[in-house]
VOGU-3710 file (C-alpha; in Angstrom, 3 decimals, decimal comma):
1> mkpslrlvgp> 17,133/84,100/-16,142  18,125/88,241/-17,914  19,812/86,786/-18,289  21,488/88,651/-16,825  20,150/83,313/-17,412  22,497/87,780/-17,547  24,681/88,275/-16,874  27,761/86,024/-17,155  31,034/86,778/-15,527  34,473/88,223/-16,057
11> llagmlgsas> 36,971/86,616/-18,406  40,589/86,179/-17,439  42,861/88,851/-18,897  43,904/88,153/-22,465  41,409/85,377/-23,170  39,333/87,664/-25,368  42,110/90,137/-26,012  41,099/92,298/-23,036  40,179/92,026/-19,373  36,483/92,500/-19,982
21> alaaqaagip> 33,332/91,264/-18,296  30,088/89,911/-19,682  27,100/91,672/-18,161  24,068/89,717/-19,227  21,530/87,049/-18,357  22,947/85,072/-21,238  26,067/86,529/-22,866  25,285/89,996/-24,236  21,590/90,063/-23,198  20,352/91,966/-20,089
31> vrnagigtgi> 18,983/90,210/-17,022  15,213/90,600/-17,355  12,883/90,741/-14,350  9,767/92,534/-15,596  7,156/90,448/-13,807  5,278/87,272/-14,684  2,785/87,053/-17,528  0,246/84,277/-17,831  0,706/81,561/-20,441  3,593/81,009/-22,841
41> svaadvgvpn> 5,538/83,664/-24,708  8,635/83,900/-26,883  10,991/86,805/-27,563  14,055/87,769/-29,580  16,526/90,455/-28,490  19,551/92,196/-29,995  22,117/93,292/-27,402  24,862/95,915/-27,814  27,467/95,715/-25,007  29,672/98,663/-24,037
51> gamgkgvalg> 33,457/98,795/-24,323  34,013/97,495/-20,772  32,132/94,359/-21,746  33,787/93,772/-25,105  31,445/95,525/-27,573  30,138/93,504/-30,509  26,544/92,329/-31,006  24,545/89,588/-29,278  21,408/87,779/-30,451  19,168/86,080/-27,896
61> atgtaglgpv> 16,015/83,944/-27,960  13,883/83,473/-24,843  10,875/81,367/-23,945  8,810/82,016/-20,825  5,934/80,277/-19,071  3,785/81,733/-16,292  1,135/80,113/-14,127  -0,312/82,235/-11,343  2,477/83,679/-9,175  5,180/81,345/-10,557
71> gvsatvarwd> 7,129/81,707/-13,790  10,191/80,263/-15,526  12,289/81,345/-18,499  15,008/79,854/-20,705  17,391/81,842/-22,930  19,939/80,941/-25,597  22,275/83,690/-26,833  25,125/84,078/-29,290  27,513/86,979/-28,701  30,256/88,006/-31,122
81> psgagaaits> 32,586/90,451/-29,323  34,773/92,961/-31,134  38,363/91,999/-31,887  39,846/88,554/-32,348  37,841/86,767/-29,659  35,667/83,840/-30,707  31,871/84,095/-30,592  30,291/82,814/-27,378  27,159/80,698/-27,093  25,483/80,706/-23,679
91> vagtgnlkil> 22,377/79,340/-22,007  20,478/80,719/-19,036  17,316/80,177/-17,042  15,360/81,905/-14,286  12,732/81,077/-11,703  10,318/83,831/-10,655  7,857/84,305/-7,804  5,371/87,173/-7,751  4,885/88,477/-4,210  2,686/91,448/-5,103
101> ggpliplsvt> 0,329/92,123/-7,986  -2,684/90,666/-9,742  -5,118/91,185/-12,632  -6,529/94,362/-11,093  -3,295/95,652/-9,540  -0,993/97,535/-11,960  2,057/97,325/-9,665  3,914/94,023/-9,363  6,899/92,889/-7,295  8,730/89,724/-8,332
111> lqgglgryrl> 11,553/87,748/-6,735  13,941/86,115/-9,187  16,858/83,678/-9,110  18,761/82,502/-12,149  21,653/80,536/-13,581  23,656/81,218/-16,740  26,511/79,195/-18,223  29,012/79,362/-21,050  32,382/77,806/-21,873  35,320/79,467/-23,607
121> ttggghittl> 37,915/77,198/-25,229  41,552/78,266/-24,844  44,864/76,885/-26,047  45,464/75,031/-22,790  41,906/73,942/-21,964  38,765/75,950/-21,329  37,177/78,435/-18,958  33,680/77,717/-17,645  31,659/80,648/-16,332  28,587/80,305/-14,123
131> hfpagvgval> 26,413/83,329/-13,398  23,938/83,520/-10,502  21,711/86,643/-10,509  19,312/86,998/-7,563  17,108/90,012/-6,952  13,736/91,707/-7,028  11,880/93,353/-9,907  9,293/96,140/-9,682  7,021/96,784/-12,682  4,116/99,165/-13,310
141> tipnpafsik> 1,612/98,497/-16,097  0,042/101,652/-17,588  -2,967/100,668/-19,732  -4,127/102,516/-22,850  -6,984/101,741/-25,263  -4,700/100,358/-27,999  -1,535/99,431/-26,105  0,024/99,223/-22,653  3,269/100,648/-21,307  5,202/98,780/-18,608
151> pwlaprldvv> 8,361/100,325/-17,132  10,326/98,090/-14,766  13,440/98,178/-12,574  15,315/95,237/-11,040  18,286/95,529/-8,626  20,125/92,310/-7,814  23,120/90,550/-6,321  25,267/89,334/-9,213  27,540/86,370/-8,466  29,943/85,036/-11,104
161> rttesggtgq> 32,149/81,945/-10,764  34,877/81,185/-13,321  36,809/77,898/-13,426  39,840/77,281/-15,624  40,700/73,741/-16,686  44,296/73,146/-17,708  46,966/75,728/-17,031  46,637/77,044/-13,483  43,268/75,399/-12,844  42,153/78,402/-10,833
171> thtdanfgis> 38,597/79,087/-9,650  37,478/82,639/-8,946  34,179/83,968/-7,554  32,995/87,596/-7,708  29,900/89,183/-6,147  28,773/92,619/-7,355  25,711/94,837/-7,394  23,805/94,736/-10,664  20,753/96,574/-11,903  18,607/96,255/-14,990
181> ggvdvgflgg> 15,527/98,039/-16,239  13,467/98,704/-19,294  10,173/99,505/-20,915  7,709/97,119/-22,597  5,080/98,395/-25,034  2,357/95,780/-25,509  -0,233/95,716/-28,308  -3,495/93,904/-28,855  -2,846/90,474/-30,316  0,094/89,684/-28,046
191> ltiramydrv> 2,955/91,608/-29,704  5,402/93,459/-27,426  8,262/95,821/-28,209  10,795/95,864/-25,412  13,955/97,837/-24,592  16,299/96,872/-21,734  19,495/98,104/-20,089  21,814/96,254/-17,696  24,807/97,470/-15,675  27,112/95,815/-13,140
201> qggggpgvhp> 28,981/97,939/-10,607  32,644/96,927/-10,581  32,049/93,773/-12,633  35,224/94,372/-14,654  37,473/95,787/-11,916  37,752/99,157/-10,128  36,100/101,920/-12,139  34,958/99,526/-14,881  31,222/98,984/-15,258  30,099/96,481/-17,910
211> svlslglgfk> 26,711/97,306/-19,396  24,512/96,284/-22,298  21,549/97,869/-24,104  19,076/95,724/-26,018  15,988/96,015/-28,185  13,622/93,144/-28,871  10,214/91,794/-29,850  8,039/89,446/-27,805  4,910/87,513/-28,673  2,397/85,687/-26,505
221> vgt> 1,679/82,284/-28,046  -0,666/80,692/-25,508  -2,458/81,006/-22,183
//
């Protein structure tokens, strides 16, 4: 799991100075479902959330492994929102299953389920957020002599569960529609430039749509 593992869920009002939501696989990084590559790869992304999410800048590092139709990923991210809120460190992971596509087929369809987690310390305890993205990704690889272009789109069900320890001790679960997409540009030698965008419908309340845009580099380190 983005990560959109990406998306992580809404904070209680006032905990970060606003009633915002965290749309990301890991905090501040989009949920990525661009298909399954073979072998092992690593990537680094810089995420820029919108105002509904809390603004600021997020840095994420992801490792992925693919074998045939099955793939897994793990992400660690550090997001520093605007204002007086403390920086958030989150972890996320995804499991992926390719149901369409192969070496000679440019179109791929991939099922994905993920889990993301972070904890926010407050004066009276802490708030733990669990994020469960589940959806399907469609990607199309367009080959060129020197590089390839791969646009992808991934709608999903985005479930977020927040639990407060201390204080009221409340637990709250939200389910919303989320969608992410992007473009990968791959070069000979294993280097990839990738841009992603993630948006959750109603993830921060009526009329509020948390979103995040990111830019990153990936590199294939083994087969």
